[in-house]
Structure formats: C-alpha cells, structure tokens
N, C-alpha and C positions, 0 to 999 in steps of 0.2 A: 361487369366485375363480379366474380363469383367465389374466389377462394376466401377461406376464413380469415387469413392474415390480411388480405387487402381490404375486406369489409371492416375489420376491426381498426385498421389504419384510418379508414374514413371516419369512424366514430371518434378516434383520438383527434383527428384533424378538425372535426366539427366542434369538439369541446375547446380546443385551442382557439378556433375561430370565435367562438362565443366569448371567451375570456378576452381576446385581443380587441374585439369590436366594442365591448363594454368598457374595458379598462383603458385602452390606449386611444381608440378612435372616439370614445365617449358617445357611442351610439346608444339610443334608447333600447332597453331590453326587448321591447316588442319587435322593433325592426330587426334587431340582432337575431332573435329566434326565427323570424320568418326567413331571413337570409340563410340561416343555417339549415332550415327545411329544404330550401332550393339546393343548397350545396350537397346535402346528403342524398337527395333525390337524383341529382345529375351525376354525382360521383359514383353512385351504386348502380347506375344504368337503368333507373326507372324510366318508363316511357314518359316523355315530356308532357304529354296531354294528361297524364294521371297525377302529376305532382301537385298541380293546383287543386284537383279534386280531393287528394289526400289531406292537404292543408285545410280545405273547407270542411271536410268531414271531422277532422280533429278539433277544429275550432267549434263546430256545431255541437259535437257530443260533449265537449267540456262546458261550454257556456250555456247550453240549453237549460241545464239545471241550475248552474251557479249564478247566472245573472239575476234571477229572482231572489235567491238566497242572499246574495250580496246587497241587493237593493233594500230588502227588508231589514237586514242586519244593521246597515248603516243608519237607518231611521232610529233603531233602538239606541245606538250610540249617540246620535244627535240629541235625542230626548234626555238621555242621561246627562249630557253636557249642559244643555240650556236650563234644565230644572234645578241644577245644583246637586243632583243625586250623587255625583262622585265625591263632592265635598262632604255630604252627609255620611256616606259610607266611611270615609277616612276619619271624620270627627268622632263618630260613634265608636269605632274600633280603638282609636287612641284613648278615648275616655275609659273604655273597658280594660285596656291592657296597660295603660300608664304611659306617660310621655317618654320614659327611658326605653320603652319597647316600641318606639315609633317606627323603627326599621321593620319589625314584625308586622305592625299594623299596615304599613304601606305595601308590604309584600302581599298581604291578603287583599288589600284594596286593588292593587294592580292585577291580581289574579281574577278578581270578580269584575272590575270595571273594564278589564281588557277583553272580556268575552265578546262584546259587540263592536269594539273599535279597533282600528289599525294601530300598530305599535307607535308610529309617530304622533297620531292624534291622541292616543291615551297618554303618551309621555307629556305632551304640551298641556293637556288637560289637567294632569296631576302635579306637574312640576311646581306650581305656586304653593301647593300644600307642603311640598318637601321643603321649600325655602322658609315658609312660616314655621314649620316644626323645628327646623334647624335653629331659628332665632329663639324660639320658646324653650327648647330643650338644651341648647348648647352642644348638641351632637353635630358631627360633621355632615355635610351634604352627601358624602360618600356613604356614611353609615345608614342614612335614610333613603337616599336616592337609588343606590345600587340594587337593593331588594325590590324596589318598585320597578325599575327598568328590566331586571332579570325576569320577574314574574310576567311582565307584559310580553316580552319576546318568547317566553315559554308557552304562554297561552296562544300567542300568534301562530306558533308553528305546529302545535299538537292538538289543539282543542277546537273541533267544530262547534259553532258554525262559522269560525274564521275562514275566510275564502280559500287560502292555500290548504289548510287542514281539511276543509270540506272537499276541495278538488281532488286531493290524493285519495281520500276515503272513497269518493265516487269512482275514481279511476280504477281503484283496486276492488270495487264492488263490496266494500266493507260495510257492515251494519253501523249506521251513524250513532245509534244509542250506545253500542259497545265501544265505539271509538271515543265517545265522550267519557264513558266510565273509565276506560283504560287511560285516557289522557289525563283525567283528574288523579287517578291512582299513581301514575308515573310522574306527572308534572308537578304536583304539590311538593313531594320530597325534593325534587330537583330545584324548585324555586326556594325552598327553605334552606337547603345546604349551600346553594350558590348565592343566595340572597342575604338574609340576616346573619347566618352563621359565618359566611365568608366576609361580609362587610364588617362584622364586629372585630375580626382579626386585623382589618385594615384601619379601623377608626382612629387609633392612637397616632398613626403615621400621617394621615391626611386631614389637615385642617385648612379650610379656605374661607376667605372673606366672601360674603354674598354680594353679587353685583346689585347696586342700589335700584336699578330699573327693573329688576326681577323680583324684588320683594313685594309681597302683596300689601297694598296700601291699607286696607282695612278689613277686619274680620266680618264676614257675612253673619247677620243675625240668625239665630237658630230658627226663629219662626218663619224665616224666608226660605228655609230648606225643606224638602220633602221628608217625610218620616222614614226612618231607617228600614223598618220592616217592609213597607210597601215598595221602597226602592230596591231592596234586595230581591224581593219576590218578582218584581217586574223584570229585572235583568236575568234572573235565573230561570224564568218561566219556560223559554224555549228548550233549555236543557232538561228541565223537569219533565216536560211533555215527551221529548224524544227518548229519554232514558226510561220513562214509565212504559212506553210502547215496547221497548226491548225487554223489559222485565216481564211484561204480560206475555210477550211472544215465548219467553223461556219457561213460563209457568203453566200456560193453558194450551190445550191441543189446538193445532192449526185450523181444524175444521169447526171450531166453536162459532156459534151464530154471531157473536159480537166482534169477531176478529176483523172483518172488513172495515167496521167503524173505527176500531183501534188503529188499523193500518192507515186510514184516512187522516185521523187526528194526529197520529204520530209522524206522518210524513213531514220532513223538515220545512217544506213550503207552507203547509197548513199551520205547523207549530209556530213558525215565525210570523205568519200573518195574524194569528190570534194574539201573539205577544205584542205585535205592533199596535193593534187596536187597544190592548190593555195599557201600553205605554202612552198612547195618545191621551187616555183618560187620566191615569195615575200621575204621570209626569208632565202632562200638558193641561188639559181642561181643569183638573183638580188643583193645579197650581196657578190658575187664573189666566192662562193663555187662551185666546180665542182661536177659532178654526182658521181664520186668516193667518194668524201667526204660525200655527202648526203647519199650514200649507207652505209658508215661507221656509220654515225649518226643513221640511221635507225636500223642497226644491234645492236647498243648500247642500243636501247630502250627496246628490248624484254626480255632480261634476268631478269632485276629487277621486271618485272610485273608478272613473272610466279607464284611467291608465292601468290600474290594477287588473281590471277585467281583461284588457287587451293582452297584458303580459301572461295572465293565466291561460287565456285562450290560445296564445301563441305557444305556450308550453304544451298544451294539449295537442296542437298541430305537430309540434316536434316529435312528441311521443308516437303519433299516428304514422308519420313519415318513417320513423325508425322501424316500426312494425311492417309497414307496407313495402319497404325497400328490402326486407329480408335481414336487416341488421339485427332486429330483435332476436331472431332465431340464433344467430351466431353469438350474440351477447350471452344468451341463455346457456349455450354450450360451454363457453369459456368460463363463465362465473360458476356454473355447476361443477365443472372439472376442478375448480379451486377448492372444493369441499369446505367452503366457508359456511358458518351458520348463516342462514338467510336473513336473520334479524341483524346480525353484525354487518352483513353485506349491504343491506339497505341503509343502515346507519352510516357506514363508511363512505358509500357513494355520495350520500347527501353532504357529509362533512367535506369531502374533496371539492364538490361543486360550490358549497357555501364559501370555503376558503378562496376558491378561484374567482367567482363572479360577484361575491358580496351580497347579492339579494337572496334572502331566505326563500322567497317565493319562487324565484327562478331555480334555485338549488333543488327545492322540493319537486317541482314539476319535471325537471330534467332527470332527477334521480329515479322517479317513478317510471319514466320511460325506459331507463336502462335496466331497472330491477324487475319490472313486471313480467317480462318473458320467462324469467327464471322460476317464478312462483309455481308454475304448473308441475314442477318436479317435487313440490312439497304440498300435496293435496290436503294434508291434515292441518296445515298452518292457518290460523285465523288471520285474514287480511287486515283486520282492525289493528292487530299488533304490529304488522308491517307498516301500516299508516302512521302509527305512533313512533315507530323506530325511524322512519324517514324524517318526520318532524323533529325528532330528538337530534338527528344529525345536523339539521338546518339551524338549530339554536346556536351551534358552536362558531367560534372564530369570527366574531364581529370585529373587523379591523378596518384599515384605511379605505378599502373598496366598498364599504357598507355605509349608506347614507345615515342609517341609524347611529352608527359610531360617532359621526360628526355632530349629530344633534345632541347626543349625550355629552360629548366633549365640551361643546360650547356652553351648554346650560350649567354644567358642573364646574367649568373653569379649569379643567385639567389639561396638562400637557399630553402629547401623544404617548410619551413613555409611561406616564401615570395611567393613562387609559388602558394600555396593554396590561399593566399590573392589576388594574381593578376590574373594569367592565369586560374586556376581552377574556381575561382569566375566568371571570364569573360565568360567561356564556359557555366556555369550554367545560367548566365544572358541571354546570347544569346539563349539558349534553351527555357527558359520561354517566352522570347519575341517572338520567332518563334512559340511557341504553341499558344500564344494569337493571333498572326497573322493568324494562320491556322483556329482558331475558328471563327475569324471575316470573313475570306474568305468563310467559309462554310455557313455563313448567307447571304452573298451578291452575291455569284456567282451562 
C-alpha cells in the first residue's frame, strides 16, 4: 500500500480500532496497542518478519530508560505515603494559609505530592485529608477536592519524572531539566485556574454529606509525622538535581572540566537513585522504620506499576511501527500542509486521543507517534515545549471512559452529570490554560 490517502486511511482505522477495543471490547490497553501495531504493519504492507522486530525495537527503546526511572520514582511515592509525609505537607500548608484557603492548600499539596506517585495513588493517599478538612472548615468536598484532583492530573501529564511525561520527553529527545521547568511554569497556573479558582465558583452549588466510612477516624499526632522541610526537600530533590544540571549546561561552556560530572549527577537515573537513598533515610530510617520494613515497602511498589510499564512500552512500539511502516512520513506531509502551529497540533492530537480512549498515558504515547514526524519541519522548536503541549492535551476531557473519572466520582459522591460540570470541566480548563502557557513560552524562551 503506497498512496498517501490509503496510508492515512490505515492510521484512521488504527485509531478507531484502539478506541473500539478499549471502549467496547474492554480489552487492556497493552493488548490493544500491540494488536494495533500488527494491524498497521500488515495493512501498510510491511514484511511480516519485520513487524515483530519493529515492536521489539519500540518497546526496548522506550522501556530501556523508563523502567529504571519508574521503579525509583515509585519508591519515592511509597516512602511519602508510609511516613505520613503527604499529611505533613497538607497540614503545614493549611496552617500557613488558613482553613478557608483549604482548596489552595490541597492544590499545592497535590502538585508536590503528585510528583512521585500516579494519579490514582495520589488521589487515594490524599482523599482522607480532603474529608477531614471538609468537616473542619464546612467547605464542600468539591471546593477542596477538585483543586487536589486537578493538580494531580496536571503533574501526571506534564511533569517528569512522571512515567508518561518522561516517556514523551525521551521520545522527543527533550532536555529533562527544561521539560521540568516548562512543566512547572505552565502547569502551576493551569492547576490554580482550574483548581481553587474554578472550584470556588462551584462551591455554593455543590454541598454533599460525607460518607461515614470515608471520614478519617482520628487525627495523627504532629510528633508522629516527619518535618515539613525535610519532606518537601526529599520529594523535590530529583527535580532540583535535574533542573540544576540544565541551568549549569546553559551557564557554563560545554568543554568545562566539571561538565562530565554534572552530566552524570544530573542524569535522571542518577538523580532518582540519590533521591531514593535520601528518602530511605529521611522518610524511613529517621522515622523509626527498619531496613526490613523498608525492603517490604520497596517490594510493594513494583507490582502495581507493571501494567503502566507495559502500556508505555506498547505505546513506544506503536510509535515505532508508524515510523517503520512509512505512515510517519505521510502523517508529516499532511499535518505540515495544514499549516497548524506545531504546538497547537501536538495539543490537539493529544486532546482527540484522550477524549477517545480515556487513558492519559495512552493518549500521550499515541499523540507523540503521530506528531513526531512533523517536528523535523520546525528545526528551531524546543522539543521540551512540544512535550509539555502533548501533556497539556492529555489533561483534558476526563469523562466516562477514564478510570480516574470514576474514582473521583465515587469518592466525591457526585452524579455523572455533576462530574461533567465539575471535574471534567476542570480538566478541560487546565488543558486550555496549559496550551496558552506553552504558546507563550515558545515566544519568550
């Protein structure tokens, strides 16, 4: 198959197949993406012997780097959970900002605590604090919980070392430090506008009784929680190391004698390994846990992330098959001919995929495969901005095909209609604000 029209028809059919298998057949995203790889390969006339090799190469190139990052990152998240660090962050910020600003406090807590944990894990970890605050302040669960949930999904999509954000940054060969800086610059305003500002508009309308079984039975004593400063430092340490490496790269000549050492320390794997050992001490040994307990916590981390790893790897395989089949070249021609701003293009493709398949991770990995071939036509464009734009698109349209949508719905006790008015609307607002931020960044950086 060689004509442009027929190749693009294959792409359209592959996207429809992904949506159908996930939504109607209820097939796991990993299996769906692998099936789609074979479909694209066969439909475009790739030699059958090469399809398997292309899938293998795509999986290997994606996971070779990410498996280590993901493993170390989940340890950080687990130590934050078992130490009470998340509760410490929330309590300190609420004391500083006041109970009536609880929505703002939970937005910042979600933004920080969400760095090392998945959306679902972060949500379940922080939701007892939301209920406790609702009881203490008289504010609605929506006013406090929406800012927390929106900040978690924003960080999940655009801020490395989150797996999907790290995966697209690596696929685009974007500087990780820059991607982190851009993600914070773009993501924080998005979380603020779609979080506390939007939730405040909704607060008077939405008042709900808290389910008795979800209320936190008793308040943890202050002395049983880690200190705020050391908790914040531990969670932000990998970001500080990677961003410092980028700043040094931009400040000093490339041939300076210390640059190899800076590159070594600033490598995401090194940065996260250092941070893991720091967390073992500050949130583990210093909190009275023994090495046997810390080993148990570490073991508990890895099982739940296996599925995420496989989905990300399958997304990388899908990207590789698109390129090897020749579809990437045709996609580049068509999208370039549309004369769309490449940032808007990256965002829009991610939005469409997020709306269609529900999973932000699948949306991001698929969008990168579609957009990546176009970027050669824009040699001056920073790939870190494209990485943030793809993540911004994936924030949007959390609705009935997204597992996160149902988690938020059940914990908040909202109807589907009210979820559309509150959380789905909030994700769309955050996505648009992040797109605008990405466009502004592209002009000034």
